[in-house]
C-alpha positions as CSV (number, residue, x, y, z in Angstrom):
1,M,37.1,168.6,183.9
2,R,34.6,171.1,186.2
3,R,34.2,174.1,184.6
4,A,37.3,176.7,184.9
5,K,36.6,179.7,186.0
6,R,37.7,182.9,183.1
7,S,38.9,185.4,185.1
8,A,42.4,187.9,185.5
9,D,43.9,185.1,187.6
10,T,42.9,182.6,185.1
11,A,46.0,180.4,183.4
12,W,46.5,181.0,179.3
13,L,48.3,178.8,177.6
14,L,47.1,179.8,174.2
15,S,50.2,181.9,172.8
16,R,52.4,178.7,173.5
17,I,49.9,176.4,171.7
18,A,48.8,178.4,169.4
19,G,52.0,179.9,168.2
20,S,52.9,183.5,167.4
21,R,49.4,184.5,166.4
22,C,45.8,183.5,166.4
23,A,43.7,184.6,163.5
24,S,40.4,186.2,165.2
25,L,40.3,188.2,168.4
26,A,36.8,188.1,167.2
27,N,36.0,185.0,167.5
28,G,37.6,184.6,171.2
29,C,41.2,183.2,170.1
30,A,43.8,185.7,171.5
31,R,47.4,185.5,172.4
32,R,48.0,185.7,176.0
33,N,50.9,185.2,178.2
34,V,50.9,182.2,180.8
35,R,49.8,183.8,184.0
36,L,49.8,181.4,186.9
37,N,50.1,182.5,190.7
38,R,48.7,180.6,193.4
39,S,44.8,181.0,192.6
40,T,45.8,178.5,189.6
41,T,44.0,175.6,189.4
42,S,44.5,172.6,187.5
43,D,41.3,172.8,185.7
44,D,42.0,176.2,184.8
45,I,45.7,174.6,183.4
46,V,43.5,172.3,181.6
47,R,41.2,175.1,180.2
48,A,43.9,177.0,178.8
49,T,44.9,174.3,177.2
50,L,41.7,173.4,175.6
51,D,40.8,176.8,174.3
52,G,44.6,177.0,172.9
53,I,44.1,173.6,170.6
54,A,41.3,175.0,169.6
55,C,42.1,178.6,168.5
56,R,44.9,176.6,166.9
57,V,41.9,174.6,164.7
58,H,40.7,177.4,164.2
59,E,44.0,179.8,162.6
60,V,44.5,175.9,160.8
61,V,41.1,175.7,159.3
62,T,40.7,179.9,158.3
63,A,44.2,179.3,156.1
64,M,42.8,176.5,154.3
65,S,39.6,177.8,153.4
66,Q,41.4,181.2,152.4
67,D,43.2,179.1,150.4
68,A,40.7,176.8,149.1
69,G,38.3,180.1,148.2
70,Q,35.5,178.1,150.3
71,T,34.3,177.4,153.9
72,P,33.7,173.9,154.5
73,P,30.2,172.9,155.8
74,H,31.4,170.6,158.4
75,L,34.5,169.2,160.2
76,K,34.7,165.5,160.2
77,V,37.4,164.8,163.3
78,D,38.6,161.5,164.9
79,G,40.9,160.8,167.8
80,G,41.4,161.5,171.3
81,P,40.8,164.9,171.9
82,S,37.7,164.3,170.1
83,G,36.2,163.0,172.9
84,N,36.5,166.1,174.7
85,P,32.6,167.5,174.6
86,Y,34.3,171.2,175.5
87,L,36.8,171.3,173.0
88,M,34.9,170.3,169.9
89,Q,31.9,172.9,171.1
90,M,34.6,175.6,171.1
91,I,35.8,174.2,167.5
92,A,32.2,174.4,166.8
93,D,31.6,177.9,167.7
94,L,35.3,179.4,166.5
95,L,34.2,178.3,162.9
96,D,31.0,178.4,163.2
97,I,30.1,175.2,161.8
98,E,29.1,171.6,162.7
99,V,31.2,169.4,164.5
100,R,30.9,165.9,163.3
101,V,32.8,162.7,165.8
102,S,34.2,159.9,164.0
103,A,31.9,156.6,165.4
104,A,35.4,154.5,165.3
105,L,37.0,154.9,167.8
106,E,40.5,154.0,165.1
107,A,39.3,156.2,162.3
108,T,42.9,157.6,161.5
109,A,44.2,153.5,161.1
110,I,40.9,152.7,159.0
111,G,41.6,156.2,156.7
112,I,45.3,154.6,156.3
113,A,44.3,151.3,155.3
114,N,41.1,152.4,153.3
115,L,43.9,155.0,151.2
116,A,45.6,151.5,150.8
117,G,42.4,149.8,149.4
118,V,42.1,153.2,146.7
119,S,45.7,152.6,145.8
120,A,45.3,149.2,145.5
121,L,41.7,147.5,144.9
122,G,41.3,150.6,142.7
123,T,38.0,151.2,145.9
124,T,36.4,155.1,145.4
125,F,36.7,157.7,147.4
126,D,33.0,158.3,147.2
127,S,32.5,154.8,148.5
128,L,34.5,155.0,151.2
129,A,32.8,158.4,152.4
130,A,30.0,156.6,152.4
131,N,31.0,154.5,155.3
132,W,32.1,157.1,157.2
133,K,29.7,157.1,160.3
134,A,29.3,160.4,162.9
135,K,28.9,159.3,166.5
136,R,28.3,163.0,167.6
137,F,27.2,166.2,166.4
138,T,28.6,169.4,167.5
139,H,26.3,172.3,166.5
140,R,27.3,176.0,166.7
141,R,25.9,177.7,168.9
């Protein structure tokens, strides 16, 4: 994705993805209406979509942190969207924590198999955690 511009003409999809509200206006997450016009490019739409995903992740992690009474020291991510450096950096910036991208492309499937191992074989969660490897770290700016 080429760097999309931010201007009054930029497309905003945040309210459609992030729901009726996003938790933190101060961190750059804001509810906006979709604004499309003749100068809107596909890059603008992609950027708005990625921003919306990042805001939704921010909202969920913030809610979980409030429920748990503590903030996670880092966020471990896997799956398709984790391959997008812009999205991972935006999440790291919004949450103000390090984002660790899994080295395994199929970390979700591996996780399910590991849980089966815990149940059937008595594997410990500590031994599973020791096997998790990151291929890339995204540090907060």
